[in-house]
N, C-alpha and C positions, 0 to 999 in steps of 0.2 A: 505506569509504563507498560505498553502493550506489545512492544517490539519483539519479534522472533529472529531478528537479524543475528547472524553468526559472526564472531570475531576469530580470525586466525592469528595466532601469535607465533611468528617465525623467530626462532632463537638460535643464532649462530653460536657455536661453542668451540672455543680454542683456548687452551690453558686456563680454563675457568672451573676446574673441579671444586675449588673452595667456595664458589659463589652460586653455582647452578642450582643446588638444592634449595637454597633460600628463595631463589627466583621462582622455581616451580611451586614451592610451598605457598608463596604469596598469591599465585594465580589460582591455585586450588582452594584457597580460602575466600575467593570472591563470591559475592551474593548473586552475581549474574552468571548463569551456568552454561549459556549457549556459546561455547568457545572450544577451540582446539589449540594444542601446542605442537609445533613442528620443530624439533631440535635437529639442527644440522651440524654434524661433526665435521669441522674443517680440517680434515686429515685424521688419521688414526691417533687416538689419545686414550691410552689405557686407564689413566686416572679419571677422566670424565666418564668412561664406560662404567668403572667401578662406582663412581658417585651416582650415576643413574640407576644402576642395579640396587644400590643401597636405598635410594629413594623409592624404587619399586617395592622393595621388601617392606619398607615402612608404610606403604600405601597400597596394600594388597587389594583393597576394594575398588581401586581406580583402574580403568582400562589402560593398558600400556602395551603397545604393539610396535614392532620394528618393521620398517619398509612397507607399511600399509597406508596408502595415501588417504583412505577414508576413515582412519581410526577416530573413535569418538572424542578421545581426550588427547592422547600423546602419540605422535609419530616420530621415530628417530631414523634419520638417514645419514649417510656418510658420503663425502666427496673427497677427492684428492685435495690436499692443502692448496687453496687458491685465493685466500683472502676473504674478508668479511662480505664484500659486495657479491662475490660469486656464491657464497653460502646463503645470503639473503635471497638471491634470485632462484637458487635451487629449491629453497624452502617454499618460496611463494608459488613456484610452479606446482607444488603438491598441495597447496592450500585450497580449502573448499569454502572459506568464509566470504561474507559480503564485504567485510572490512579486513585489512591486514595491518597488524602492528609488527614492526621489526624490533622485537623486545629483547634487548641484550641480556646475556646470561649473568650479568652482574647487576641487573635491575631488581628492585623489590617493589611490587605493586602496593600502593596504599589501599586500605579497605574501601571497597566500593568503586575502585577504579573503572572496571569494565562497565558497570551500570552508569557511572558518570559519563563515560564516553558515548554510550548508546543514547542517553538522555540528551546529550549535546547535539548529536546528529538529528534526533527527533525534533528538537527545538529549532534547529537551523536546517530546513530541508534542502537548501542550496549548497550546504557545506560539502566539500569533497575531502576535507581533512579537519580533524580536531586537534588542537595543541594547546599547551600551556607551559608553565615552568616545571622544574623538578628540584629535588633536594639531593644531598650527598649523605648516604646512610652511615658511612664509615668515619665521619668527622664529628667531633663533639658539637652538639647543638644543631646538627643537620642543616648546615647553611644551604641557602637556596640559590639556584641558577634561574634568575628571573627571565621571563619572556616579555612580549609586548603585543598589543593589537596588530593585526596584519597590515603591512605597508610594503608593497612590492618594491618601491624605490629603496627603502631601508634594507630590504633583503638583498639588494645588489651591492650593498655596502658592507654587510657583515651577517653572519649566520645567527639567527635567534630562534629557530625551530629545530628541535631534535628529531632525528629520523625514527625514534621509537614510537611516535604518536600514530594513531590509526588513520589510514587513508582508504578511500573506496578502492576496491579491487581493480576496477577498470583503469585507474590511473597508473598502477604498477604495470598492468598489461601493456599500456601505451608507452610507459617510460620505465623500463627496468633499470636497476642500478648500473652505473657505468663502472665496469670492473677494472678499468685502467687507473682509477683514482684510489690511492691507498689510504689517504686520510682526507678529512674535510669532505668525505664522500656524501654525507647526508645533506650538507649544504648544497653541493652540486646537484644532487637528485631533486631536492625540494625546489631549488631555484629553477631548474629546468622545467618542472611541472608547472610552477607558478607562471613562468614566462609563456607557457602554452595555455594558460587560462584556468588553471586549478584554483579553487576558492578555499583557502584555509580559514577556519574560524577559531579565534582565541577564546579560551576559557580561563578566567583568573583563579586558577586552582593548581595545586601540586598533587598530581595523581600517582606519581611513582618517585622512587629514590634511586640514585645510581652510585656506584663506587667512584671515589675520586680517581682521576686518571693515574695509572700506575706506570712506573718505568718500564719501557718496552712496549707499552700499549699504544694504539694509534693516536688517541687523543693527547696522550702525554708527548709523544714524538712530534706531533704536528707543530708544537710551539717552537721547536728547534729549526724546523724547515718551513716556517709559516710563509715567508715571502715567496718561496718557490711554489708551494702548493696553492697558496692563495692566488698567485699569478696565473697558475694553470687554469683555474676555474674562471678567472676574469677573462683570460684570453679566449677560452672556449665560448663564452657567452658575450663577447664583444663589450666588456665593461672596461672603460678607460681608467687609467690611474688618475686619481683626484688629489691634488695637493692640499686642499683645505678640508677640515672636518668640523662640522657643527656639533655641539653637544649642549645638553641642558638637564638640570635636575628637575626644575619646576615647569619648564616650557618646552617639553620634548616635541609636542606637536608643531610648535613654531619652528623649532630647529629642523624638523623634517621638511616643512614647507620651504624654508629658506634653502636647504640643500637641494631640493628638487628645482627650485626657481633659478639657482645659480649653477647647477650642474656639479655640485661638490658632494662630499661624503657626509653622512650623519652617523653618529654612534653614541650609544648610551655610556660606554666606557672606552674611549679611544685608545687607552694604554693597557687594555686587558691582554692584548697580544702585541708583538712588535709592529711598528708602523713606520712609514717614511713621510708622514705629513710635514708640510712646511709651516702650516698655520692651524692652530686650534682656536675656534671661535665659540665661546660659551655665551648662551643666551641666559642672562640672569645669574646672580650669585647670592645664594641664600646663606647669610652669615650664620644662621642657626644650624646649618649643615656644612660649615666651612671645611671640615676635614674631607667630607665626601666630594665637595666641589673641587678641592685641591687635587684629589686623586684623579678626577676627570680631566683637569687641566694638564696633568702629567708632570714630568720633571721640571723643576723650577730653577735648577742650577746646572752648571756644566758649561762647556764651550758654547759660544753663541751659535756656531755653525752646526752643533750637534743637537740643539734643543729647539723644537718648533716654536715659532713665535706665538704669543698668546694674546687673545682679545677677550675682554669681559664686557658684555653689553648689559649695563645695569637697568633693570626694570623698576618702575616706580615702587612696587611692593618691596623690592630689595632695599631701596634707599630708606623706606619707612622703617624697616627692621634695623638698619644701621643706627638710626636715631635713638634706639633703645640702649646702645652701648655707652660705656663710659668714654670720656674724651681721650684718656690715655690709650684705651684699646683701639679707638678709631685712628688715632695718630700712628699707632704701631702697625695697623692694617694698611694704612696708606703708604707708610714707609716700606713695608714688605712688597706691596704691588709695584712700587717704583724700583726697588732694588732688583726685583726679578723681571723688570722690563715688560710689564704687562700693560698693553694698550687698553684704555678704558673709554667707553662711550656711555652716555646717559640720554634719556628720552625727553627731558625737560630742562630748561635753563635753570630752574630752581635746584634741580638735582645736581646739575653740573657745579653750581656754586657751592653746594653743600659738600660734595666730594672734594673739590679743590681746597676747601677750608682745612681739610685734614690730610693734605699732602698727595692726593691722587692726581695723576696726570690724566685728565679726562676732557673729552670733547662732546659736543652736542651732535647726536646722530639718531635719526629715526630709521629703524631697520625695516619697517613695512614699506610697501611700494605704492606711491600715489600714481594713479593711472595716467599714462602718457597720452592715451588715445580717447580720453573721456570727452564726450560730446554733450553739451548742455541740452540739445534737443532730442536725445534718445528717449525711448519709452521709459516712463517713470512708474516703477512697480515696487510696492512695499511689502516686506515680510516682517511680521511681528509674532511673538510667542502667543500661544493660545489664551493665556490669561489676559491678554489685551484685545480680546474679541470685541468688546464694546467700543474700543477705539476704532477698530476696522469698520464697524457698523456706522460709526459717526462720520465717516469720510466716503460716502457713496460716489463722490466725484473723483476719487483717486483709486487707481487699480491696486489691488492687493493680491498676494499669492501665498499659498501654503508651502510652496517649493522654494527653498532658499536659493537654489541655483538660478531661478528665473528673476530674482529680485535685483533691483538696482539700488535699493535703499533698505537698511535693516534698522528696526527699533530694538535696541539692546539695553534695557534698563537693569541696573544692578548685575551686569554680566562681567565675567572676568576679562582681564586684558587680552588673553589669548583669543577669545571669541571676537572681540572688537578688532584686533589686529588681523585676524583671518578675513573679516569683511573688507577692511581697508586694503589688504593685499590683493583682494579680488576686484578692486576698483569700485567699490560701492560707497555710497554715502551712509553715515552712521548717525543715528539719533540716540543719545545716551545721557545718563546723569553722572557718568563716571569722570568726566572732566579731562579726557585724554585729548592730545592735540589732533587736529585735522578731523574732529567730529563736531556735530551739532549738539551743543550741551543744553540739557533741560535743567534749569535751576531747581533747587529743592522745593518740594510742594508738601503741604500739610495733609491733604486728603487725596483719595483716588480721583474724585471728580476734577480737582484742580490739576492733577497730573495728566488726566485724560485730555483736558482742554489745552494744556501746554503742548502735548504731543501733537494734537490735531492742528494747532496753530503753526507749529514748526513744519509739519508735513505740507500744509497748504502753502507755506512760504517757499518750500522747496519745489513745489509743483512747477514743471516747465511752463514758461510764459510769464512768470512773475518777474517783472522788470527790476524790482528792488532786491532781488536775491544776489548775495555775494558768496563765493565759495569760502570755506574755512581757510584761514591763513595756513599755508604750507610752506615753511621756510626752506632754504636751500639744503638744509641738512637732511631732508627727506629725499629718498632716491628710489628709482624704479629697480626692479629685480635685475634687469639687464645691466644698468649702471653699477649696481651694488656688486655684481659679479666681477666687473672690471676693477672696482675699488679693492676687492679682496686680493687681486693679483699684486697690487701696489703695496699692500701691507706686508708681504713677505718677499 
């Protein structure tokens, strides 16, 4: 790592005398040393001042200056009590770093945190912000608050990026914190920057720990006034109320795609905070993680008008897992789904019959969208993974591309359902050995040359102008995204 980039850690301090010492300690133990800390006292607080003086006494070798904006390590400033957003803005105005982290005074940095952040910026030159998950240090086992890869649409549905992660300085200069928001302010700030084009990059790592929200704190209080404050942010950014929420344990990418296509919400944990959803639509139900899936579906009892309606769309892999259960357990599960009025869909007729056998009320439905505007005469261009380069060389008469976005046909051998569904939802033809509906299926082959020949023969058959070609059978249960969105309204 050759970077000399400087990180400014802006630390608002309010009633945090018990935690600020550990926060500072964790920063000064970092192996990346080009940083500064700006502590912002949000109003006069004698306990915090005494805690800082004690920390200074314990670290006499470290530079510690008050009201000096260019201090090498720590600067302490005080403002009239105005809230965390005002404190963050005041501290950032004094910062001299290339990147700014609004590092709360109850955070504890993991070893190597700053180096990990700098390396992530170096590895992703286009990144404007680096983020990941974090843990809670004051709870046994240090449970995690997970995050996810960046998706702007998902960010309009719920917050999953904490404001403590580092951002390029120029983005704060363009978008300071909105001091009118008393809670959920990091979601508003990050959402505003992302809507303006900021590029966050996700790292699958936990680089710091936080204190579990305490009574009287902003994060704790936001749960009690969630609708009001959530609504404030949605109103400011023109985000409509969405009555349907998609969720999934194993198919989260498909859930996000369906939410975007139908203009509804998506959430990893719809009931993490209060909501007013009318319908929860779960893609897949992994019986091996049944308790987690049940939590995602939310309350299963209560008055019908008080509990959102539930849909579980069973994927083929889910049904295969069910077949490993004992008959008595299958019957109990089917009875429970019926008792709690859960609507069930499955992707194949065979899966429908299996589920019905054990008491599930289930219908056949394909959740991907067959293209309504597909034209047989459109340009035929094939994408296939690099390991099938010899197949591409064997079809010089057919256009191929390395760019998936350009392709009208994809060769997806031994690929997961999610990738196949993504291509189908984009209106493409799919050549696969997976046996899913609406795809061109390659029968099992013993050798790679045989597989190559089978793929080439299928692609030549698909080539426009082949009079003998017929489209894969797409029954009425398949639906476009537009029609699917209308169907959702009828479900609740």
